[in-house]
N, C-alpha and C positions, 0 to 999 in steps of 0.2 A: 332236713333242717335248711334254713335260709341265714345266712351270716352276710350282713352288708359291712364292710370295713372302711370307713373314711371314703364313702362312694360319693362322687362328684361329677357332676355333669354342667359344662360350660357351653353357651350358646353365644354366637356372635351377631349382634344386630346393628344393622347400618345406622340406625338413629340412637340407640340406647348403647351401643358398643358391647362390653362383654356382660354377657347375663349368666349368673350363676344359679341355675335353676334348681340344682341340688349341690349342697355345699358341704361335704364332710359329714355325711350321714353314716352312722353306725348303729346296727341293732341285730339282734338275734331273735328267730322264731324257730321252735322246736316242734316235732311231732306230736300231734294232739293237742296243738295250742292255736288260739287265734289271736293274731296281732292286729289291732287296730290302728290304722293310720289316719290321723285327723288333720285337716287344715283346710283354710280357706281356699277359694278359687285362686289359682295362681301360685299358691304355696309351695309347689314342688312334690306333692305326693303322686300324682298320675305320672310325673316323669321318673320318680323313684321306681314305681311299678312296672314301668317301661323298661327300665335299666334291668331289672331283676329278671323279666321275661325276654331278655336280649333284643327287644325292638329297637333299643338305643344302645351304643357303646359308651362306656364310661369314659371321661376325659382323665380321671384319674382315680385312685382308690380301686375298690373292686367289690365283688361279690360271689359266694359260693352258694349255689342252690342243688339241694339233693347230691352233695359230694362233686359237684361239677363248676368249675370256674365260667363266669358269665361272658369273659373275653376268649378265654382259650378254648373252652368246649361249648360253645352256644348251642349247637345241635343236640349235645345230650341233655343242656338244660331244657330246650324246648320239649324234648321227649318226656321230661318228667314234671312238666309245668302244665296247668290248665289256667289260660289267662282270659279272664272275662273283661273286656274294655267298655267304656261308656260308648264310643262312637262306632264301633263295629255293627253294619248293617246286615240284614238278612235278605237274601233274594227271594222276593215275593211270589215267584212262580213255582217255587218248590215247596213241597210239604214239609211238615215238621220232620217224619221219617227221613224223608230224602235229604234234607239239609243234615240230619245227624249222620247218617250213612256217608254222606260226601265227606265230612270231616273226619270219620273214623278211616276211610280210605287214604286221606292225607297223612295220617297217622300211621299208615302201615298194617291197619286190622284187616284179617280176613272177612269174608261175607258173613262166615257163620260167627265169628267173634262180635261182628258189628250187630247182627240180629239179638245176641245174647244182651249186649249192653244197651239196645234200644228198649228192650223188654224192662231191664233192670231200672233204667233211668224215667222210663214212663211210669213204672210202679212208685218210684221215689218222688218224682217231681208233679205227679197227677196229669200226665200227658195223653193218657189213652183216648180220651173223648175227643181230641183234635189231632191225634198224630197224622192223619192220613187227609188233612185240610192243608190248603195252601196258605202260606205265611202272610199272604198279602191280606187275608181275611181277619187276622188275628188281632185281638187286643194288646195293649201294651205288656199286661201281665203274662199273656200267652206267648208273645215274643221274647219275653226276657227268660222264661222257663225253657224255651227252645235254645236261646243263646246259651244257657248254662249247660243244658244236656249236651250240645256239641261241643262245649269248652271241656266236659268231663267224659267224653266217649271212651278216650284212650286210658282211662282211670288213672289219672296222674295222682303223685305222691304229694305234690305241692299245688295249692290253688292260690291264684293272685285275683282278687275280685275288686275291681274298682267301681265303687257305689253300684251294688247289685239291685238294690230297691229303688233306684232313682226313678221318680214319676209312677210308681206303683200305687194301687189303692191299698187299704190296710190289710185286706185278706190275701192279696197276692204277696205283699212283703212280708206277712206272717209266715206264709209257705215256704218262701226263700230263707228266711232267717231260721226256720226249724230244719230245713234241709243243710244248711251250713252247719248247724249245731251236730247233725248225724254224721257229717264228715269229719268233724273234730273227733267225735266218739270213736271213729273207724281208723283215728291215727294220722290223719292227714295233717299236713302243715298249711295253715291258713293266714293269707295276709288279706285283710278287709278293710278297704277304705270306704268311709261313709260321711255324710254331712250330718246324719241324724243320730243326735246323741243319746236319745232313749235306746236305740239300737246298740250302740258301742258299749252303753252302761250294762245291758243285759247278756251281750254276746261275747265280748273280747276279755280275753285272759290278761293281756298286756295292751297298753294304750301308748301309742307315741304321738306327739303333737308336734308338726312340722310348719314352721313359719320362715318365709323368705329363704327357702331351701336347706335350712338347719333345724335340726330335731332340738326343739327346745324343752321338751319335757318327755318324760317316759316312766311307766311304773303300772302296777296293777291299780285299780280303780281306788282301793282302800289307801295305798300308797300316796297317790295323787291328791285325795282328800285330805290326809294328813299334812303333806306339804303345802298345800294352798289354802288350808283350813276352811273349805269350801265343801259342803256336802253334794253339790249338783255339777255334774260334768260340764255343762254348758258355762256356768261361772268359771269353773277351773280353766277351761279353754281359753276364754276371755283374758284372764288373768295372765295364763302363760304366755299367750302372744302379745300382750302389753296393750290390751284394748282397754276400753272404758271401765271404770271401778263399778262392781256390782253392788248395789244397796243391801 
């Protein structure tokens, strides 16, 4: 389970002074659930995900991931989490197999375990046809599938996915969404950040909308529709963040 409790991250900028990138965010995501975190660029969603993945330390508040405190036991949190960031690059001279194996070793897996996991992930993500090709020759979709495979090589209980379908074509995006659904069916806890409202509508069990570092709305899609009296998630999002009225 993931539980954020008044999670806060403050940066200090020479020009802007104190910047509250995340400001008192609290929510819970349970096993077998996908929690969709929606927000415009700069809203604080990526900073929230980095706090949960222990890449950043909270200024105040806290979070528990898979039973471990992100500040007191960051190593145990990392062992339980697969974190897919939007900005993590792949090393082009390695093959997909070599890339996944490298991250398997970083996570303490034996070679035999790595071989088994590569086979499983290749089946689940459709990697077999390019598993032994260099990453530098890959399409965007192939690179993203490889990134997801290396994120999940240690079979973590918790997935933190930051815009996993960003820049992908329709077929590649559908394949990744299908895979995320399968992870939920296997009981994994999933935090899913996206700008694609149709994905959130189809995929997420609970949706949280973050704006200026604060969680301004949260609930199932039906709950949000009733609260904002709008059928469409995009309209709900605009209304929740105080944007333009939707006719």
